[in-house]
C-alpha positions as CSV (number, residue, x, y, z in Angstrom):
1,X,30.8,90.8,-27.8
2,X,28.8,87.6,-27.2
3,X,25.1,87.6,-27.8
4,X,23.0,86.1,-25.0
5,X,19.4,85.0,-25.4
6,X,17.3,83.6,-22.5
7,X,15.1,80.6,-23.3
8,X,12.3,79.1,-21.3
9,X,12.3,75.3,-21.2
10,X,9.3,73.0,-21.1
11,X,9.7,72.5,-17.4
12,X,9.7,76.2,-16.7
13,X,13.4,76.5,-16.1
14,X,15.5,79.1,-18.0
15,X,18.6,78.4,-20.1
16,X,20.7,80.8,-22.1
17,X,21.9,80.6,-25.7
18,X,25.3,82.2,-26.1
19,X,26.3,83.1,-29.7
20,X,29.6,84.5,-31.0
21,X,30.1,85.6,-34.6
22,X,33.6,85.1,-36.1
23,X,35.3,85.4,-39.5
24,X,37.1,82.1,-39.5
25,X,38.3,82.1,-43.1
26,X,39.2,85.8,-43.4
27,X,36.8,86.3,-46.3
28,X,34.5,88.7,-44.5
29,X,31.8,86.0,-44.0
30,X,30.7,85.7,-40.3
31,X,30.0,82.3,-38.9
32,X,28.0,81.8,-35.7
33,X,29.3,79.6,-32.9
34,X,26.8,78.8,-30.2
35,X,26.7,77.3,-26.7
36,X,23.8,76.7,-24.3
37,X,24.3,77.3,-20.6
38,X,21.8,76.3,-17.9
39,X,22.3,77.5,-14.3
40,X,22.7,74.7,-11.8
41,X,19.5,73.8,-9.9
42,X,21.0,75.0,-6.6
43,X,21.8,78.5,-8.1
44,X,18.8,80.6,-7.2
45,X,20.3,84.0,-6.8
46,X,19.7,86.0,-10.0
47,X,22.8,88.0,-9.3
48,X,25.0,84.9,-9.1
49,X,23.3,83.6,-12.3
50,X,24.1,86.8,-14.1
51,X,27.7,86.8,-12.9
52,X,28.3,83.1,-13.9
53,X,26.5,83.7,-17.2
54,X,28.8,86.6,-18.1
55,X,31.9,84.6,-17.1
56,X,30.8,81.6,-19.2
57,X,30.1,83.9,-22.2
58,X,33.4,85.6,-21.9
59,X,35.3,82.3,-21.8
60,X,33.4,80.9,-24.7
61,X,34.0,84.1,-26.8
62,X,37.8,83.8,-26.0
63,X,37.9,80.2,-27.0
64,X,36.0,80.9,-30.3
65,X,38.5,83.6,-31.2
66,X,41.4,81.3,-30.5
67,X,39.7,78.6,-32.6
68,X,39.1,76.4,-29.6
69,X,35.3,75.8,-29.6
70,X,33.9,74.9,-26.2
71,X,31.6,72.0,-27.0
72,X,29.4,70.1,-24.6
73,X,26.8,67.4,-24.7
74,X,24.3,69.9,-26.1
75,X,26.4,70.4,-29.2
76,X,24.8,68.9,-32.3
77,X,26.6,66.2,-34.3
78,X,26.8,68.6,-37.3
79,X,28.5,71.3,-35.2
80,X,31.0,68.9,-33.7
81,X,31.8,67.1,-36.9
82,X,32.4,70.3,-38.8
83,X,35.0,71.4,-36.2
84,X,36.5,67.9,-36.0
85,X,37.0,67.7,-39.7
86,X,38.6,71.2,-39.9
87,X,41.2,70.2,-37.3
88,X,41.7,66.5,-38.3
89,X,45.3,65.6,-39.3
90,X,44.4,63.6,-42.4
91,X,45.3,63.5,-46.1
92,X,43.6,66.1,-48.4
93,X,41.9,63.4,-50.4
94,X,40.6,61.7,-47.3
95,X,39.3,65.0,-46.0
96,X,37.4,65.5,-49.3
97,X,35.9,62.0,-49.0
98,X,34.8,62.7,-45.4
99,X,33.2,66.0,-46.5
100,X,31.1,64.1,-49.1
101,X,30.1,61.4,-46.5
102,X,29.2,64.1,-43.9
103,X,26.7,65.7,-46.3
104,X,24.5,62.6,-46.1
105,X,25.3,61.9,-42.5
106,X,24.3,65.4,-41.3
107,X,21.1,65.3,-43.3
108,X,20.1,62.3,-41.1
109,X,21.6,63.0,-37.7
110,X,23.3,66.3,-37.9
111,X,20.6,68.1,-35.9
112,X,20.7,65.7,-33.0
113,X,22.7,66.6,-29.9
114,X,25.7,64.5,-29.1
115,X,24.2,63.6,-25.7
116,X,20.9,62.5,-27.3
117,X,22.3,60.5,-30.2
118,X,21.1,56.9,-30.0
119,X,21.8,53.7,-31.9
120,X,18.3,53.8,-33.4
121,X,19.2,57.1,-35.1
122,X,22.2,55.7,-36.7
123,X,20.5,52.5,-37.8
124,X,17.7,54.5,-39.4
125,X,20.2,56.6,-41.2
126,X,22.0,53.6,-42.5
127,X,18.7,51.9,-43.6
128,X,17.9,55.1,-45.6
129,X,21.3,55.1,-47.2
130,X,20.6,51.7,-48.7
131,X,17.2,52.7,-50.2
132,X,16.7,53.6,-53.9
133,X,17.1,57.3,-54.7
134,X,19.9,58.1,-52.3
135,X,22.7,57.9,-54.9
136,X,22.1,59.9,-58.1
137,X,24.6,58.6,-60.6
138,X,24.8,58.7,-64.3
139,X,26.3,60.8,-67.2
140,X,25.4,63.5,-69.6
141,X,25.9,63.6,-73.4
142,X,25.6,66.4,-76.0
143,X,22.1,67.3,-77.2
144,X,22.3,71.0,-78.2
145,X,25.5,72.1,-76.5
146,X,27.8,71.8,-79.5
147,X,25.3,73.6,-81.7
148,X,25.2,76.5,-79.2
149,X,29.0,76.8,-79.3
150,X,28.9,76.9,-83.1
151,X,26.2,79.5,-83.1
152,X,28.1,81.7,-80.7
153,X,31.4,80.9,-82.4
154,X,33.1,80.1,-79.1
155,X,36.3,78.0,-78.8
156,X,36.8,75.3,-76.2
157,X,39.2,77.5,-74.4
158,X,36.7,80.4,-74.3
159,X,34.0,78.1,-72.9
160,X,36.5,76.8,-70.3
161,X,37.2,80.4,-69.1
162,X,33.5,81.2,-69.0
163,X,32.4,78.0,-67.1
164,X,35.5,76.9,-65.1
165,X,35.3,73.5,-66.8
166,X,38.5,72.1,-68.4
167,X,38.7,72.7,-72.2
168,X,39.4,68.9,-72.6
169,X,36.0,68.2,-71.0
170,X,34.3,70.7,-73.3
171,X,36.1,69.0,-76.2
172,X,35.1,65.6,-75.0
173,X,31.3,66.2,-74.8
174,X,31.3,68.1,-78.2
175,X,33.0,65.0,-79.7
176,X,30.3,62.6,-78.5
177,X,31.9,61.5,-75.2
178,X,30.1,61.3,-71.9
179,X,30.8,63.8,-69.0
180,X,29.5,63.9,-65.5
181,X,26.1,65.4,-64.6
182,X,27.9,67.9,-62.4
183,X,30.1,69.2,-65.3
184,X,27.0,69.4,-67.6
185,X,25.2,71.5,-65.0
186,X,28.3,73.7,-64.7
187,X,28.4,74.2,-68.5
188,X,24.7,74.9,-68.8
189,X,24.8,77.4,-65.9
190,X,27.5,79.4,-67.7
191,X,25.0,80.1,-70.5
192,X,22.0,80.5,-68.1
193,X,20.4,77.5,-69.7
194,X,18.6,74.4,-68.2
195,X,20.9,71.4,-68.2
196,X,18.3,69.2,-69.8
197,X,18.0,71.7,-72.7
198,X,21.7,71.3,-73.7
199,X,22.4,67.8,-72.6
200,X,20.8,64.4,-72.6
201,X,20.9,63.2,-69.0
202,X,21.2,59.5,-68.3
203,X,20.5,59.1,-64.6
204,X,19.9,56.0,-62.5
205,X,18.7,56.3,-58.9
206,X,19.9,53.6,-56.5
207,X,20.9,53.0,-52.9
208,X,24.4,53.1,-51.6
209,X,26.4,49.8,-51.5
210,X,27.1,47.9,-48.3
211,X,30.7,49.0,-48.4
212,X,29.8,52.7,-48.8
213,X,27.3,52.5,-45.9
214,X,30.1,50.9,-43.8
215,X,32.3,53.9,-44.6
216,X,29.6,56.2,-43.3
217,X,29.3,54.1,-40.1
218,X,33.1,54.1,-39.5
219,X,33.2,57.9,-39.9
220,X,30.4,58.4,-37.4
221,X,32.2,56.1,-35.0
222,X,35.5,57.9,-35.5
223,X,33.9,61.3,-34.8
224,X,32.0,60.0,-31.7
225,X,35.2,58.4,-30.5
226,X,36.9,61.8,-30.6
227,X,33.9,63.3,-28.7
228,X,34.2,60.6,-26.0
229,X,37.9,61.2,-25.7
230,X,37.1,64.9,-25.0
231,X,34.6,63.7,-22.4
232,X,31.7,65.3,-24.2
233,X,29.8,62.0,-24.2
234,X,30.1,59.0,-21.8
235,X,30.3,56.3,-24.6
236,X,30.6,55.9,-28.4
237,X,27.1,54.7,-29.4
238,X,28.3,53.7,-32.9
239,X,31.0,51.2,-31.7
240,X,29.7,50.3,-28.2
241,X,26.0,50.0,-28.5
242,X,25.4,48.7,-32.0
243,X,26.8,46.2,-34.5
244,X,28.9,47.3,-37.5
245,X,27.0,47.1,-40.8
246,X,27.7,43.8,-42.6
247,X,29.2,43.8,-46.1
248,X,28.4,41.0,-48.4
249,X,31.6,39.6,-49.8
250,X,31.8,39.9,-53.5
251,X,34.2,38.3,-55.9
252,X,36.8,40.7,-57.4
253,X,35.9,41.8,-60.9
254,X,38.5,40.5,-63.4
255,X,38.9,39.2,-66.9
256,X,39.3,35.5,-67.3
257,X,42.2,34.1,-69.4
258,X,40.2,34.2,-72.7
259,X,38.9,37.7,-72.1
260,X,42.4,38.9,-71.1
261,X,44.0,37.5,-74.2
262,X,41.3,39.1,-76.4
263,X,41.8,42.4,-74.5
264,X,45.5,42.4,-75.2
265,X,45.0,41.3,-78.8
266,X,42.7,44.3,-79.4
267,X,45.0,46.5,-77.5
268,X,48.0,45.8,-79.7
269,X,45.9,47.0,-82.7
270,X,44.8,50.2,-80.9
271,X,45.7,53.4,-82.9
272,X,45.7,55.8,-79.9
273,X,49.1,55.2,-78.4
274,X,48.2,56.9,-75.2
275,X,45.4,54.4,-74.6
276,X,47.4,51.5,-75.8
277,X,50.4,52.2,-73.5
278,X,48.4,53.0,-70.4
279,X,46.2,49.9,-70.6
280,X,49.1,47.7,-71.5
281,X,50.9,48.9,-68.3
282,X,47.8,48.3,-66.2
283,X,47.2,44.7,-67.3
284,X,50.9,43.7,-67.4
285,X,51.9,45.3,-64.1
286,X,48.8,45.5,-61.9
287,X,49.6,49.0,-60.8
288,X,47.0,51.3,-59.4
289,X,45.5,54.0,-61.5
290,X,47.2,56.8,-59.5
291,X,50.6,55.0,-59.6
292,X,50.3,54.7,-63.4
293,X,49.7,58.5,-63.7
294,X,52.6,59.1,-61.3
295,X,55.1,57.3,-63.6
296,X,58.0,59.4,-65.0
297,X,60.3,58.6,-67.8
298,X,63.3,58.3,-65.4
299,X,61.4,55.4,-63.7
300,X,61.9,53.1,-66.7
301,X,65.0,51.0,-66.8
302,X,65.0,49.7,-70.5
303,X,68.1,47.6,-70.1
304,X,66.7,45.5,-67.2
305,X,63.1,45.8,-68.3
306,X,62.2,47.3,-64.9
307,X,59.6,49.9,-64.1
308,X,60.0,51.6,-60.7
309,X,56.8,52.6,-58.8
310,X,57.8,55.6,-56.6
311,X,54.9,58.0,-56.5
312,X,51.3,58.5,-57.4
313,X,49.1,61.2,-59.0
314,X,45.9,62.3,-57.3
315,X,43.2,64.8,-58.2
316,X,42.2,67.1,-55.4
317,X,39.2,69.5,-55.7
318,X,41.1,72.5,-54.4
319,X,44.6,71.7,-55.8
320,X,44.0,69.9,-59.1
321,X,46.4,67.0,-60.0
322,X,48.9,66.6,-57.2
323,X,51.8,64.3,-56.6
324,X,51.4,62.1,-53.5
325,X,53.3,59.2,-52.0
326,X,52.2,55.7,-52.9
327,X,49.5,54.1,-50.8
328,X,51.8,52.5,-48.3
329,X,55.5,51.6,-47.8
330,X,55.1,48.4,-49.6
331,X,53.7,50.2,-52.7
332,X,57.2,51.6,-53.7
333,X,58.5,48.7,-55.7
334,X,60.4,47.7,-58.9
335,X,58.4,45.7,-61.4
336,X,60.0,43.4,-64.0
337,X,58.0,43.5,-67.2
338,X,58.0,41.5,-70.5
339,X,59.8,42.9,-73.5
340,X,56.4,43.6,-75.2
341,X,55.7,46.3,-72.6
342,X,59.1,48.0,-73.2
343,X,58.4,47.9,-77.0
344,X,55.1,49.6,-76.6
345,X,56.7,52.2,-74.3
346,X,59.4,52.9,-76.9
347,X,56.7,53.3,-79.6
348,X,54.8,55.7,-77.3
349,X,58.0,57.6,-76.4
350,X,58.5,58.5,-80.1
351,X,54.9,59.8,-80.3
352,X,55.4,61.7,-77.0
353,X,58.6,63.4,-78.2
354,X,57.0,64.5,-81.4
355,X,54.1,66.0,-79.5
356,X,56.4,67.9,-77.2
357,X,58.3,69.3,-80.2
358,X,55.0,70.4,-81.9
359,X,53.7,72.2,-78.9
360,X,57.0,74.0,-78.3
361,X,56.7,76.8,-75.8
362,X,53.1,75.8,-74.9
363,X,54.5,72.5,-73.4
364,X,54.9,72.4,-69.6
365,X,57.7,69.9,-68.8
366,X,56.6,67.6,-65.9
367,X,58.6,64.5,-66.6
368,X,55.5,62.4,-66.4
369,X,54.8,59.6,-69.0
370,X,51.1,60.4,-69.2
371,X,50.3,64.0,-69.6
372,X,47.6,66.3,-71.0
373,X,47.8,67.0,-74.7
374,X,44.5,68.8,-75.3
375,X,44.6,71.5,-72.6
376,X,47.8,72.6,-70.7
377,X,50.0,70.2,-72.7
378,X,52.7,68.5,-70.7
379,X,51.1,68.8,-67.3
380,X,50.3,65.6,-65.3
381,X,47.2,63.7,-66.4
382,X,44.1,63.5,-64.2
383,X,43.8,59.8,-63.2
384,X,40.1,60.0,-64.1
385,X,41.1,60.2,-67.7
386,X,42.3,56.6,-67.5
387,X,38.6,55.6,-66.9
388,X,37.5,57.4,-70.0
389,X,40.2,55.8,-72.1
390,X,39.3,52.3,-70.9
391,X,35.5,53.0,-71.5
392,X,36.3,54.3,-75.0
393,X,38.5,51.2,-75.8
394,X,36.0,48.6,-74.5
395,X,33.0,50.2,-76.2
396,X,34.8,50.5,-79.5
397,X,35.9,46.8,-79.5
398,X,32.7,45.4,-78.0
399,X,34.6,44.1,-74.9
400,X,33.3,43.6,-71.3
401,X,32.8,46.9,-69.5
402,X,35.3,47.0,-66.7
403,X,37.0,49.5,-64.3
404,X,40.8,50.2,-64.3
405,X,41.0,48.4,-61.0
406,X,39.6,45.3,-62.8
407,X,42.9,45.1,-64.7
408,X,44.8,45.1,-61.4
409,X,42.6,42.2,-60.3
410,X,43.2,40.4,-63.6
411,X,46.9,40.7,-63.2
412,X,46.8,39.3,-59.6
413,X,44.4,36.5,-60.6
414,X,46.6,35.4,-63.5
415,X,49.6,35.4,-61.2
416,X,47.9,33.3,-58.5
417,X,46.5,30.8,-61.0
418,X,49.9,30.4,-62.6
419,X,51.3,29.3,-59.3
420,X,53.1,32.5,-58.2
421,X,53.4,32.6,-54.4
422,X,51.1,34.8,-52.4
423,X,54.1,36.7,-51.0
424,X,55.4,37.4,-54.5
425,X,51.9,38.6,-55.6
426,X,51.8,40.8,-52.6
427,X,55.1,42.4,-53.4
428,X,54.3,42.9,-57.1
429,X,50.9,44.5,-56.4
430,X,52.2,46.6,-53.5
431,X,49.7,45.4,-50.9
432,X,50.8,46.1,-47.3
433,X,49.6,42.7,-46.0
434,X,49.3,39.2,-47.5
435,X,45.9,38.9,-45.8
436,X,44.6,41.4,-48.3
437,X,45.5,39.0,-51.1
438,X,43.8,36.1,-49.3
439,X,40.6,38.1,-48.6
440,X,40.4,39.6,-52.1
441,X,41.3,36.5,-54.2
442,X,40.1,33.7,-52.0
443,X,38.2,32.0,-54.8
444,X,41.1,32.2,-57.2
445,X,43.5,30.8,-54.5
446,X,41.1,27.8,-53.9
447,X,40.8,27.2,-57.7
448,X,44.6,27.3,-58.1
449,X,45.0,24.9,-55.1
450,X,42.5,22.5,-56.6
451,X,44.2,22.6,-60.0
452,X,47.6,21.9,-58.3
453,X,46.1,19.0,-56.4
454,X,44.6,17.6,-59.6
455,X,48.0,18.0,-61.4
456,X,50.0,16.0,-58.7
457,X,47.2,13.4,-58.6
458,X,47.4,12.9,-62.4
459,X,51.2,12.5,-62.3
460,X,51.8,10.3,-59.2
461,X,48.6,8.3,-58.5
462,X,48.5,4.9,-60.3
463,X,45.6,4.6,-62.6
464,X,43.3,1.5,-62.4
465,X,43.9,-1.0,-65.2
466,X,41.3,-1.3,-67.9
467,X,39.8,-4.7,-67.3
468,X,38.6,-4.7,-70.9
469,X,42.1,-5.0,-72.2
470,X,42.7,-8.2,-70.2
471,X,39.4,-9.8,-71.3
472,X,39.7,-12.8,-73.5
């Protein structure tokens, strides 16, 4: 039965708050759905008001039970965005990303009614997002955590069961590697300790980037667009009454030719065959991190030196490592690779087969090339592990700190500067549109064009005679 509460407004009129409690997730937790109804000005009969109120409450309760929430202009942005996200037909990873964005968005404008939301509210939110202190980023490292485990004589697996953190992460931090602040908090919580007592926290507070602020704006616009389509609001204030936030164009981060040669030179001497193989594939093929982790042994054609990109791995909060399609239709592609890449793969395959034999029945066969070997051996590797491998490799060798995507940019830049056509670079990198190549690598394209012009000039243009040779 709906709960109805009368409210006296500032002008003396009366409106009614209708609330319905429903167990949406089937876990016994009741959620409240509310709607405000105000009698029309010409409805003066209390009997008619009561009759219409009961009818409105009954319809609203029925809609709530069917999962069809009756929103109106008085619905807050947070209420509408929650329902919109629940019913949105989008990929799991995208939904997780939107959930994260909405945490910040709703802190700023979630309490505002859809009908009252103005451009100034959104501008103020986006200004705040760019200020220092919004983004808490950093990492944690061991201070007293490993000593605690030794004192309690706990294995990594036991700590994993106790905390819900992967045993490989527990092992990583105990062996001097960095972990996320969130994982450190989770581990400390399992022992009822303060995070800073067990871990050294390295935190830097900064504002969000222009690009991330743009993502927030686009999501707000998308949600308001849906509300306009449902005729809850007359216009989309984010797209019709304000400008889209500008993003300063930055040059793609990549290794120059000398840095790339040094990177490969150090890589060929890398003892960890998993790191060696993964990073060799990244710099020699330009594949995305998820595509790399999605590779299976059957995708390698050793006779033709071809690697087929057919799928990707993706980490999802609720589902763990999951197989997903490649980013777009153009991303499924065969890649011809040099013999050196096949040789490294063969070397790694021998290591892989030995590991599978040693683990025996503990091994879970997935067919993937890159798999877990510390915890749940044989299962597909979390793509985030590639970041850790790259950080470990660059730190050990004193190389420039880069992101896995930087190796993709390096691959594309080398191709462009070597005179490979934009269409071919597009096909090899798996971009859906050639315009993406132009926009991302404009500086490199101009440099290559200038070099080509200089080359043709040096070959064809007659050089002025040296008058000094003709002097008597």
